[in-house]
HTML snippet that shows the backbone in 3Dmol.js (N, CA, C, O; Angstrom):
<script src="https://3Dmol.org/build/3Dmol-min.js"></script>
<div id="view" style="width:600px;height:400px;position:relative"></div>
<script>
const pdb = `
ATOM      1  N   UNK A   1     230.546 313.617 199.043  1.00  0.00           N
ATOM      2  CA  UNK A   1     231.245 314.827 199.379  1.00  0.00           C
ATOM      3  C   UNK A   1     232.687 314.708 198.921  1.00  0.00           C
ATOM      4  O   UNK A   1     233.203 313.591 198.914  1.00  0.00           O
ATOM      5  N   UNK A   2     233.322 315.694 198.567  1.00  0.00           N
ATOM      6  CA  UNK A   2     232.847 317.058 198.375  1.00  0.00           C
ATOM      7  C   UNK A   2     232.099 317.194 197.057  1.00  0.00           C
ATOM      8  O   UNK A   2     232.139 316.305 196.207  1.00  0.00           O
ATOM      9  N   UNK A   3     231.418 318.319 196.905  1.00  0.00           N
ATOM     10  CA  UNK A   3     230.724 318.631 195.672  1.00  0.00           C
ATOM     11  C   UNK A   3     231.570 319.602 194.855  1.00  0.00           C
ATOM     12  O   UNK A   3     232.320 320.411 195.401  1.00  0.00           O
ATOM     13  N   UNK A   4     231.433 319.505 193.550  1.00  0.00           N
ATOM     14  CA  UNK A   4     232.169 320.370 192.644  1.00  0.00           C
ATOM     15  C   UNK A   4     231.214 320.975 191.629  1.00  0.00           C
ATOM     16  O   UNK A   4     230.150 320.420 191.355  1.00  0.00           O
ATOM     17  N   UNK A   5     231.593 322.094 191.086  1.00  0.00           N
ATOM     18  CA  UNK A   5     230.839 322.710 190.008  1.00  0.00           C
ATOM     19  C   UNK A   5     231.769 322.772 188.802  1.00  0.00           C
ATOM     20  O   UNK A   5     232.886 323.284 188.880  1.00  0.00           O
ATOM     21  N   UNK A   6     231.285 322.246 187.701  1.00  0.00           N
ATOM     22  CA  UNK A   6     232.066 322.240 186.474  1.00  0.00           C
ATOM     23  C   UNK A   6     231.148 322.541 185.304  1.00  0.00           C
ATOM     24  O   UNK A   6     229.950 322.758 185.485  1.00  0.00           O
ATOM     25  N   UNK A   7     231.706 322.554 184.115  1.00  0.00           N
ATOM     26  CA  UNK A   7     230.917 322.767 182.910  1.00  0.00           C
ATOM     27  C   UNK A   7     230.758 321.440 182.174  1.00  0.00           C
ATOM     28  O   UNK A   7     231.305 320.417 182.586  1.00  0.00           O
ATOM     29  N   UNK A   8     230.014 321.472 181.095  1.00  0.00           N
ATOM     30  CA  UNK A   8     229.687 320.257 180.356  1.00  0.00           C
ATOM     31  C   UNK A   8     230.915 319.599 179.747  1.00  0.00           C
ATOM     32  O   UNK A   8     231.852 320.264 179.304  1.00  0.00           O
ATOM     33  N   UNK A   9     230.879 318.260 179.739  1.00  0.00           N
ATOM     34  CA  UNK A   9     231.883 317.447 179.052  1.00  0.00           C
ATOM     35  C   UNK A   9     231.152 316.648 177.975  1.00  0.00           C
ATOM     36  O   UNK A   9     229.944 316.427 178.064  1.00  0.00           O
ATOM     37  N   UNK A  10     231.886 316.224 176.973  1.00  0.00           N
ATOM     38  CA  UNK A  10     231.298 315.445 175.899  1.00  0.00           C
ATOM     39  C   UNK A  10     230.638 314.184 176.466  1.00  0.00           C
ATOM     40  O   UNK A  10     231.223 313.504 177.309  1.00  0.00           O
ATOM     41  N   UNK A  11     229.433 313.876 176.010  1.00  0.00           N
ATOM     42  CA  UNK A  11     228.666 312.680 176.391  1.00  0.00           C
ATOM     43  C   UNK A  11     228.223 312.669 177.847  1.00  0.00           C
ATOM     44  O   UNK A  11     227.932 311.596 178.375  1.00  0.00           O
ATOM     45  N   UNK A  12     228.159 313.819 178.522  1.00  0.00           N
ATOM     46  CA  UNK A  12     227.628 313.881 179.891  1.00  0.00           C
ATOM     47  C   UNK A  12     226.186 313.383 179.927  1.00  0.00           C
ATOM     48  O   UNK A  12     225.391 313.680 179.034  1.00  0.00           O
ATOM     49  N   UNK A  13     225.862 312.624 180.968  1.00  0.00           N
ATOM     50  CA  UNK A  13     224.514 312.099 181.163  1.00  0.00           C
ATOM     51  C   UNK A  13     224.133 312.246 182.629  1.00  0.00           C
ATOM     52  O   UNK A  13     225.001 312.326 183.498  1.00  0.00           O
ATOM     53  N   UNK A  14     222.822 312.283 182.902  1.00  0.00           N
ATOM     54  CA  UNK A  14     222.325 312.386 184.272  1.00  0.00           C
ATOM     55  C   UNK A  14     221.217 311.360 184.479  1.00  0.00           C
ATOM     56  O   UNK A  14     220.401 311.128 183.588  1.00  0.00           O
ATOM     57  N   UNK A  15     221.194 310.745 185.663  1.00  0.00           N
ATOM     58  CA  UNK A  15     220.078 309.897 186.082  1.00  0.00           C
ATOM     59  C   UNK A  15     219.025 310.831 186.640  1.00  0.00           C
ATOM     60  O   UNK A  15     219.136 311.283 187.779  1.00  0.00           O
ATOM     61  N   UNK A  16     218.004 311.125 185.850  1.00  0.00           N
ATOM     62  CA  UNK A  16     217.009 312.118 186.242  1.00  0.00           C
ATOM     63  C   UNK A  16     216.027 311.598 187.273  1.00  0.00           C
ATOM     64  O   UNK A  16     215.641 310.430 187.258  1.00  0.00           O
ATOM     65  N   UNK A  17     215.634 312.485 188.161  1.00  0.00           N
ATOM     66  CA  UNK A  17     214.601 312.194 189.141  1.00  0.00           C
ATOM     67  C   UNK A  17     213.275 312.007 188.393  1.00  0.00           C
ATOM     68  O   UNK A  17     212.900 312.847 187.574  1.00  0.00           O
ATOM     69  N   UNK A  18     212.567 310.908 188.674  1.00  0.00           N
ATOM     70  CA  UNK A  18     211.287 310.647 188.039  1.00  0.00           C
ATOM     71  C   UNK A  18     211.389 310.162 186.605  1.00  0.00           C
ATOM     72  O   UNK A  18     210.411 310.228 185.862  1.00  0.00           O
ATOM     73  N   UNK A  19     212.564 309.672 186.200  1.00  0.00           N
ATOM     74  CA  UNK A  19     212.799 309.241 184.825  1.00  0.00           C
ATOM     75  C   UNK A  19     213.561 307.929 184.872  1.00  0.00           C
ATOM     76  O   UNK A  19     214.530 307.804 185.620  1.00  0.00           O
ATOM     77  N   UNK A  20     213.138 306.953 184.085  1.00  0.00           N
ATOM     78  CA  UNK A  20     213.867 305.682 184.019  1.00  0.00           C
ATOM     79  C   UNK A  20     215.024 305.820 183.047  1.00  0.00           C
ATOM     80  O   UNK A  20     214.828 306.190 181.890  1.00  0.00           O
ATOM     81  N   UNK A  21     216.221 305.524 183.510  1.00  0.00           N
ATOM     82  CA  UNK A  21     217.401 305.625 182.667  1.00  0.00           C
ATOM     83  C   UNK A  21     218.071 306.979 182.782  1.00  0.00           C
ATOM     84  O   UNK A  21     217.791 307.759 183.692  1.00  0.00           O
ATOM     85  N   UNK A  22     218.957 307.238 181.843  1.00  0.00           N
ATOM     86  CA  UNK A  22     219.709 308.488 181.850  1.00  0.00           C
ATOM     87  C   UNK A  22     219.294 309.352 180.663  1.00  0.00           C
ATOM     88  O   UNK A  22     218.652 308.888 179.721  1.00  0.00           O
ATOM     89  N   UNK A  23     219.680 310.615 180.741  1.00  0.00           N
ATOM     90  CA  UNK A  23     219.404 311.549 179.651  1.00  0.00           C
ATOM     91  C   UNK A  23     220.663 312.377 179.409  1.00  0.00           C
ATOM     92  O   UNK A  23     221.370 312.743 180.348  1.00  0.00           O
ATOM     93  N   UNK A  24     220.930 312.664 178.145  1.00  0.00           N
ATOM     94  CA  UNK A  24     222.096 313.473 177.801  1.00  0.00           C
ATOM     95  C   UNK A  24     221.888 314.912 178.259  1.00  0.00           C
ATOM     96  O   UNK A  24     220.809 315.482 178.099  1.00  0.00           O
ATOM     97  N   UNK A  25     222.938 315.483 178.829  1.00  0.00           N
ATOM     98  CA  UNK A  25     222.885 316.875 179.281  1.00  0.00           C
ATOM     99  C   UNK A  25     222.611 317.797 178.101  1.00  0.00           C
ATOM    100  O   UNK A  25     221.840 318.750 178.219  1.00  0.00           O
ATOM    101  N   UNK A  26     223.237 317.518 176.968  1.00  0.00           N
ATOM    102  CA  UNK A  26     223.029 318.366 175.796  1.00  0.00           C
ATOM    103  C   UNK A  26     221.555 318.357 175.366  1.00  0.00           C
ATOM    104  O   UNK A  26     221.030 319.393 174.957  1.00  0.00           O
ATOM    105  N   UNK A  27     220.886 317.206 175.452  1.00  0.00           N
ATOM    106  CA  UNK A  27     219.457 317.128 175.109  1.00  0.00           C
ATOM    107  C   UNK A  27     218.619 317.970 176.074  1.00  0.00           C
ATOM    108  O   UNK A  27     217.650 318.608 175.662  1.00  0.00           O
ATOM    109  N   UNK A  28     218.988 317.973 177.346  1.00  0.00           N
ATOM    110  CA  UNK A  28     218.280 318.793 178.337  1.00  0.00           C
ATOM    111  C   UNK A  28     218.449 320.265 177.999  1.00  0.00           C
ATOM    112  O   UNK A  28     217.491 321.034 178.073  1.00  0.00           O
ATOM    113  N   UNK A  29     219.657 320.660 177.629  1.00  0.00           N
ATOM    114  CA  UNK A  29     219.906 322.050 177.236  1.00  0.00           C
ATOM    115  C   UNK A  29     219.063 322.437 176.021  1.00  0.00           C
ATOM    116  O   UNK A  29     218.470 323.516 175.988  1.00  0.00           O
ATOM    117  N   UNK A  30     219.015 321.561 175.034  1.00  0.00           N
ATOM    118  CA  UNK A  30     218.236 321.839 173.823  1.00  0.00           C
ATOM    119  C   UNK A  30     216.755 321.966 174.171  1.00  0.00           C
ATOM    120  O   UNK A  30     216.104 322.927 173.760  1.00  0.00           O
ATOM    121  N   UNK A  31     216.217 321.002 174.925  1.00  0.00           N
ATOM    122  CA  UNK A  31     214.795 321.014 175.299  1.00  0.00           C
ATOM    123  C   UNK A  31     214.444 322.210 176.176  1.00  0.00           C
ATOM    124  O   UNK A  31     213.314 322.696 176.140  1.00  0.00           O
ATOM    125  N   UNK A  32     215.407 322.685 176.961  1.00  0.00           N
ATOM    126  CA  UNK A  32     215.184 323.828 177.842  1.00  0.00           C
ATOM    127  C   UNK A  32     215.493 325.155 177.150  1.00  0.00           C
ATOM    128  O   UNK A  32     215.389 326.223 177.755  1.00  0.00           O
ATOM    129  N   UNK A  33     215.871 325.073 175.884  1.00  0.00           N
ATOM    130  CA  UNK A  33     216.170 326.259 175.070  1.00  0.00           C
ATOM    131  C   UNK A  33     217.300 327.122 175.643  1.00  0.00           C
ATOM    132  O   UNK A  33     217.259 328.351 175.593  1.00  0.00           O
ATOM    133  N   UNK A  34     218.307 326.433 176.188  1.00  0.00           N
ATOM    134  CA  UNK A  34     219.507 327.127 176.661  1.00  0.00           C
ATOM    135  C   UNK A  34     220.329 327.497 175.429  1.00  0.00           C
ATOM    136  O   UNK A  34     220.678 326.614 174.646  1.00  0.00           O
ATOM    137  N   UNK A  35     220.646 328.774 175.238  1.00  0.00           N
ATOM    138  CA  UNK A  35     221.423 329.180 174.062  1.00  0.00           C
ATOM    139  C   UNK A  35     222.771 328.451 173.996  1.00  0.00           C
ATOM    140  O   UNK A  35     223.387 328.164 175.023  1.00  0.00           O
ATOM    141  N   UNK A  36     223.201 328.167 172.798  1.00  0.00           N
ATOM    142  CA  UNK A  36     224.454 327.452 172.581  1.00  0.00           C
ATOM    143  C   UNK A  36     225.625 328.122 173.297  1.00  0.00           C
ATOM    144  O   UNK A  36     226.495 327.440 173.839  1.00  0.00           O
ATOM    145  N   UNK A  37     225.646 329.443 173.300  1.00  0.00           N
ATOM    146  CA  UNK A  37     226.742 330.169 173.954  1.00  0.00           C
ATOM    147  C   UNK A  37     226.758 329.951 175.475  1.00  0.00           C
ATOM    148  O   UNK A  37     227.821 330.017 176.094  1.00  0.00           O
ATOM    149  N   UNK A  38     225.602 329.694 176.075  1.00  0.00           N
ATOM    150  CA  UNK A  38     225.526 329.473 177.521  1.00  0.00           C
ATOM    151  C   UNK A  38     225.784 328.028 177.919  1.00  0.00           C
ATOM    152  O   UNK A  38     226.162 327.761 179.059  1.00  0.00           O
ATOM    153  N   UNK A  39     225.588 327.099 177.005  1.00  0.00           N
ATOM    154  CA  UNK A  39     225.769 325.667 177.313  1.00  0.00           C
ATOM    155  C   UNK A  39     227.196 325.351 177.727  1.00  0.00           C
ATOM    156  O   UNK A  39     227.420 324.494 178.583  1.00  0.00           O
ATOM    157  N   UNK A  40     228.158 326.031 177.133  1.00  0.00           N
ATOM    158  CA  UNK A  40     229.572 325.768 177.425  1.00  0.00           C
ATOM    159  C   UNK A  40     229.976 326.254 178.809  1.00  0.00           C
ATOM    160  O   UNK A  40     230.983 325.795 179.350  1.00  0.00           O
ATOM    161  N   UNK A  41     229.210 327.176 179.395  1.00  0.00           N
ATOM    162  CA  UNK A  41     229.570 327.739 180.705  1.00  0.00           C
ATOM    163  C   UNK A  41     228.531 327.432 181.783  1.00  0.00           C
ATOM    164  O   UNK A  41     228.688 327.866 182.924  1.00  0.00           O
ATOM    165  N   UNK A  42     227.468 326.690 181.441  1.00  0.00           N
ATOM    166  CA  UNK A  42     226.402 326.406 182.401  1.00  0.00           C
ATOM    167  C   UNK A  42     226.955 325.560 183.554  1.00  0.00           C
ATOM    168  O   UNK A  42     227.658 324.581 183.306  1.00  0.00           O
ATOM    169  N   UNK A  43     226.653 325.914 184.804  1.00  0.00           N
ATOM    170  CA  UNK A  43     227.190 325.160 185.948  1.00  0.00           C
ATOM    171  C   UNK A  43     226.516 323.795 186.100  1.00  0.00           C
ATOM    172  O   UNK A  43     225.296 323.670 185.998  1.00  0.00           O
ATOM    173  N   UNK A  44     227.337 322.785 186.344  1.00  0.00           N
ATOM    174  CA  UNK A  44     226.863 321.420 186.589  1.00  0.00           C
ATOM    175  C   UNK A  44     227.450 320.980 187.918  1.00  0.00           C
ATOM    176  O   UNK A  44     228.666 321.023 188.105  1.00  0.00           O
ATOM    177  N   UNK A  45     226.596 320.557 188.844  1.00  0.00           N
ATOM    178  CA  UNK A  45     227.056 320.126 190.168  1.00  0.00           C
ATOM    179  C   UNK A  45     227.285 318.617 190.129  1.00  0.00           C
ATOM    180  O   UNK A  45     226.400 317.844 189.761  1.00  0.00           O
ATOM    181  N   UNK A  46     228.502 318.219 190.519  1.00  0.00           N
ATOM    182  CA  UNK A  46     228.892 316.811 190.513  1.00  0.00           C
ATOM    183  C   UNK A  46     229.460 316.424 191.876  1.00  0.00           C
ATOM    184  O   UNK A  46     229.859 317.278 192.667  1.00  0.00           O
ATOM    185  N   UNK A  47     229.488 315.113 192.130  1.00  0.00           N
ATOM    186  CA  UNK A  47     230.105 314.643 193.371  1.00  0.00           C
ATOM    187  C   UNK A  47     231.576 314.330 193.130  1.00  0.00           C
ATOM    188  O   UNK A  47     232.103 314.609 192.053  1.00  0.00           O
ATOM    189  N   UNK A  48     232.232 313.759 194.115  1.00  0.00           N
ATOM    190  CA  UNK A  48     233.672 313.494 194.008  1.00  0.00           C
ATOM    191  C   UNK A  48     233.995 312.431 192.966  1.00  0.00           C
ATOM    192  O   UNK A  48     235.147 312.303 192.551  1.00  0.00           O
ATOM    193  N   UNK A  49     232.985 311.661 192.535  1.00  0.00           N
ATOM    194  CA  UNK A  49     233.173 310.656 191.483  1.00  0.00           C
ATOM    195  C   UNK A  49     232.765 311.189 190.109  1.00  0.00           C
ATOM    196  O   UNK A  49     232.676 310.429 189.144  1.00  0.00           O
ATOM    197  N   UNK A  50     232.520 312.494 190.027  1.00  0.00           N
ATOM    198  CA  UNK A  50     232.110 313.173 188.797  1.00  0.00           C
ATOM    199  C   UNK A  50     230.727 312.740 188.323  1.00  0.00           C
ATOM    200  O   UNK A  50     230.411 312.865 187.140  1.00  0.00           O
ATOM    201  N   UNK A  51     229.901 312.231 189.234  1.00  0.00           N
ATOM    202  CA  UNK A  51     228.510 311.881 188.916  1.00  0.00           C
ATOM    203  C   UNK A  51     227.674 313.158 188.990  1.00  0.00           C
ATOM    204  O   UNK A  51     227.728 313.887 189.981  1.00  0.00           O
ATOM    205  N   UNK A  52     226.911 313.420 187.949  1.00  0.00           N
ATOM    206  CA  UNK A  52     226.121 314.648 187.887  1.00  0.00           C
ATOM    207  C   UNK A  52     224.931 314.545 188.830  1.00  0.00           C
ATOM    208  O   UNK A  52     224.138 313.606 188.759  1.00  0.00           O
ATOM    209  N   UNK A  53     224.823 315.542 189.722  1.00  0.00           N
ATOM    210  CA  UNK A  53     223.771 315.583 190.715  1.00  0.00           C
ATOM    211  C   UNK A  53     222.685 316.589 190.389  1.00  0.00           C
ATOM    212  O   UNK A  53     221.520 316.388 190.731  1.00  0.00           O
ATOM    213  N   UNK A  54     223.069 317.680 189.721  1.00  0.00           N
ATOM    214  CA  UNK A  54     222.118 318.776 189.577  1.00  0.00           C
ATOM    215  C   UNK A  54     222.520 319.711 188.452  1.00  0.00           C
ATOM    216  O   UNK A  54     223.694 320.040 188.285  1.00  0.00           O
ATOM    217  N   UNK A  55     221.530 320.130 187.686  1.00  0.00           N
ATOM    218  CA  UNK A  55     221.675 321.220 186.718  1.00  0.00           C
ATOM    219  C   UNK A  55     220.849 322.360 187.286  1.00  0.00           C
ATOM    220  O   UNK A  55     219.634 322.390 187.091  1.00  0.00           O
ATOM    221  N   UNK A  56     221.478 323.302 187.987  1.00  0.00           N
ATOM    222  CA  UNK A  56     220.728 324.354 188.677  1.00  0.00           C
ATOM    223  C   UNK A  56     219.709 325.045 187.766  1.00  0.00           C
ATOM    224  O   UNK A  56     220.027 325.502 186.668  1.00  0.00           O
ATOM    225  N   UNK A  57     218.472 325.102 188.269  1.00  0.00           N
ATOM    226  CA  UNK A  57     217.401 325.741 187.525  1.00  0.00           C
ATOM    227  C   UNK A  57     216.779 324.869 186.454  1.00  0.00           C
ATOM    228  O   UNK A  57     215.807 325.275 185.817  1.00  0.00           O
ATOM    229  N   UNK A  58     217.334 323.645 186.237  1.00  0.00           N
ATOM    230  CA  UNK A  58     216.808 322.787 185.178  1.00  0.00           C
ATOM    231  C   UNK A  58     216.355 321.424 185.687  1.00  0.00           C
ATOM    232  O   UNK A  58     215.162 321.119 185.660  1.00  0.00           O
ATOM    233  N   UNK A  59     217.291 320.602 186.150  1.00  0.00           N
ATOM    234  CA  UNK A  59     216.982 319.211 186.507  1.00  0.00           C
ATOM    235  C   UNK A  59     217.781 318.762 187.717  1.00  0.00           C
ATOM    236  O   UNK A  59     218.865 319.270 188.001  1.00  0.00           O
ATOM    237  N   UNK A  60     217.200 317.774 188.435  1.00  0.00           N
ATOM    238  CA  UNK A  60     217.871 317.140 189.571  1.00  0.00           C
ATOM    239  C   UNK A  60     218.021 315.653 189.289  1.00  0.00           C
ATOM    240  O   UNK A  60     217.243 315.069 188.533  1.00  0.00           O
ATOM    241  N   UNK A  61     219.026 315.051 189.902  1.00  0.00           N
ATOM    242  CA  UNK A  61     219.245 313.620 189.707  1.00  0.00           C
ATOM    243  C   UNK A  61     218.343 312.815 190.633  1.00  0.00           C
ATOM    244  O   UNK A  61     217.646 313.371 191.482  1.00  0.00           O
ATOM    245  N   UNK A  62     218.369 311.498 190.455  1.00  0.00           N
ATOM    246  CA  UNK A  62     217.603 310.591 191.305  1.00  0.00           C
ATOM    247  C   UNK A  62     218.063 310.667 192.755  1.00  0.00           C
ATOM    248  O   UNK A  62     217.340 310.236 193.652  1.00  0.00           O
ATOM    249  N   UNK A  63     219.241 311.203 192.997  1.00  0.00           N
ATOM    250  CA  UNK A  63     219.790 311.279 194.350  1.00  0.00           C
ATOM    251  C   UNK A  63     219.205 312.431 195.159  1.00  0.00           C
ATOM    252  O   UNK A  63     219.514 312.570 196.343  1.00  0.00           O
ATOM    253  N   UNK A  64     218.368 313.257 194.541  1.00  0.00           N
ATOM    254  CA  UNK A  64     217.739 314.379 195.234  1.00  0.00           C
ATOM    255  C   UNK A  64     216.827 313.858 196.341  1.00  0.00           C
ATOM    256  O   UNK A  64     216.193 312.814 196.189  1.00  0.00           O
ATOM    257  N   UNK A  65     216.764 314.583 197.448  1.00  0.00           N
ATOM    258  CA  UNK A  65     215.899 314.202 198.566  1.00  0.00           C
ATOM    259  C   UNK A  65     214.457 314.606 198.292  1.00  0.00           C
ATOM    260  O   UNK A  65     214.193 315.493 197.481  1.00  0.00           O
ATOM    261  N   UNK A  66     213.530 313.946 198.976  1.00  0.00           N
ATOM    262  CA  UNK A  66     212.127 314.320 198.856  1.00  0.00           C
ATOM    263  C   UNK A  66     211.868 315.573 199.668  1.00  0.00           C
ATOM    264  O   UNK A  66     212.705 315.975 200.476  1.00  0.00           O
ATOM    265  N   UNK A  67     210.723 316.190 199.462  1.00  0.00           N
ATOM    266  CA  UNK A  67     210.413 317.450 200.136  1.00  0.00           C
ATOM    267  C   UNK A  67     210.345 317.321 201.651  1.00  0.00           C
ATOM    268  O   UNK A  67     210.615 318.290 202.361  1.00  0.00           O
ATOM    269  N   UNK A  68     209.990 316.138 202.164  1.00  0.00           N
ATOM    270  CA  UNK A  68     209.874 315.994 203.616  1.00  0.00           C
ATOM    271  C   UNK A  68     211.194 315.629 204.294  1.00  0.00           C
ATOM    272  O   UNK A  68     211.242 315.522 205.519  1.00  0.00           O
ATOM    273  N   UNK A  69     212.260 315.438 203.526  1.00  0.00           N
ATOM    274  CA  UNK A  69     213.576 315.177 204.102  1.00  0.00           C
ATOM    275  C   UNK A  69     214.302 316.497 204.332  1.00  0.00           C
ATOM    276  O   UNK A  69     214.079 317.474 203.617  1.00  0.00           O
ATOM    277  N   UNK A  70     215.168 316.514 205.333  1.00  0.00           N
ATOM    278  CA  UNK A  70     215.953 317.722 205.610  1.00  0.00           C
ATOM    279  C   UNK A  70     217.135 317.808 204.673  1.00  0.00           C
ATOM    280  O   UNK A  70     217.710 316.798 204.267  1.00  0.00           O
ATOM    281  N   UNK A  71     217.482 319.036 204.339  1.00  0.00           N
ATOM    282  CA  UNK A  71     218.632 319.272 203.486  1.00  0.00           C
ATOM    283  C   UNK A  71     219.809 319.698 204.339  1.00  0.00           C
ATOM    284  O   UNK A  71     219.680 320.554 205.214  1.00  0.00           O
ATOM    285  N   UNK A  72     220.943 319.102 204.081  1.00  0.00           N
ATOM    286  CA  UNK A  72     222.159 319.434 204.809  1.00  0.00           C
ATOM    287  C   UNK A  72     222.970 320.497 204.071  1.00  0.00           C
ATOM    288  O   UNK A  72     223.796 321.183 204.674  1.00  0.00           O
ATOM    289  N   UNK A  73     222.735 320.632 202.774  1.00  0.00           N
ATOM    290  CA  UNK A  73     223.553 321.515 201.947  1.00  0.00           C
ATOM    291  C   UNK A  73     222.643 322.421 201.126  1.00  0.00           C
ATOM    292  O   UNK A  73     221.654 321.971 200.546  1.00  0.00           O
ATOM    293  N   UNK A  74     222.987 323.679 201.089  1.00  0.00           N
ATOM    294  CA  UNK A  74     222.287 324.625 200.227  1.00  0.00           C
ATOM    295  C   UNK A  74     223.340 325.273 199.348  1.00  0.00           C
ATOM    296  O   UNK A  74     224.307 325.854 199.841  1.00  0.00           O
ATOM    297  N   UNK A  75     223.146 325.168 198.053  1.00  0.00           N
ATOM    298  CA  UNK A  75     224.071 325.772 197.100  1.00  0.00           C
ATOM    299  C   UNK A  75     223.436 327.021 196.523  1.00  0.00           C
ATOM    300  O   UNK A  75     222.267 327.006 196.138  1.00  0.00           O
ATOM    301  N   UNK A  76     224.185 328.081 196.464  1.00  0.00           N
ATOM    302  CA  UNK A  76     223.712 329.323 195.879  1.00  0.00           C
ATOM    303  C   UNK A  76     224.691 329.726 194.807  1.00  0.00           C
ATOM    304  O   UNK A  76     225.901 329.741 195.031  1.00  0.00           O
ATOM    305  N   UNK A  77     224.173 330.052 193.647  1.00  0.00           N
ATOM    306  CA  UNK A  77     225.062 330.532 192.592  1.00  0.00           C
ATOM    307  C   UNK A  77     224.463 331.781 191.990  1.00  0.00           C
ATOM    308  O   UNK A  77     223.248 331.981 192.002  1.00  0.00           O
ATOM    309  N   UNK A  78     225.318 332.600 191.477  1.00  0.00           N
ATOM    310  CA  UNK A  78     224.890 333.850 190.870  1.00  0.00           C
ATOM    311  C   UNK A  78     225.537 333.959 189.511  1.00  0.00           C
ATOM    312  O   UNK A  78     226.693 333.583 189.320  1.00  0.00           O
ATOM    313  N   UNK A  79     224.779 334.475 188.578  1.00  0.00           N
ATOM    314  CA  UNK A  79     225.321 334.695 187.240  1.00  0.00           C
ATOM    315  C   UNK A  79     226.034 336.031 187.230  1.00  0.00           C
ATOM    316  O   UNK A  79     225.647 336.965 187.934  1.00  0.00           O
ATOM    317  N   UNK A  80     227.077 336.110 186.424  1.00  0.00           N
ATOM    318  CA  UNK A  80     227.830 337.365 186.312  1.00  0.00           C
ATOM    319  C   UNK A  80     227.150 338.309 185.364  1.00  0.00           C
ATOM    320  O   UNK A  80     227.637 339.417 185.142  1.00  0.00           O
TER     321      UNK A  80
END
`;
const viewer = $3Dmol.createViewer("view");
viewer.addModel(pdb, "pdb");
viewer.setStyle({}, {cartoon: {color: "spectrum"}});
viewer.zoomTo();
viewer.render();
</script>
């Protein structure tokens, strides 16, 4: 805590849930067919150490809770 929302930085990587190692955020955008114009403004949720926790609508980090655990935080975002 606290959590922050920012946009992509050069060489951003995430420890993906269910994946050994890290993956580049840009590769996730490409594989998910996110248009280049949207990649620069796509919201990325990070912790106070700038560790990427979540790409809303795309991927979650290894730090995500399992379905049977309670969630303390709910983030809602809306596109303009």
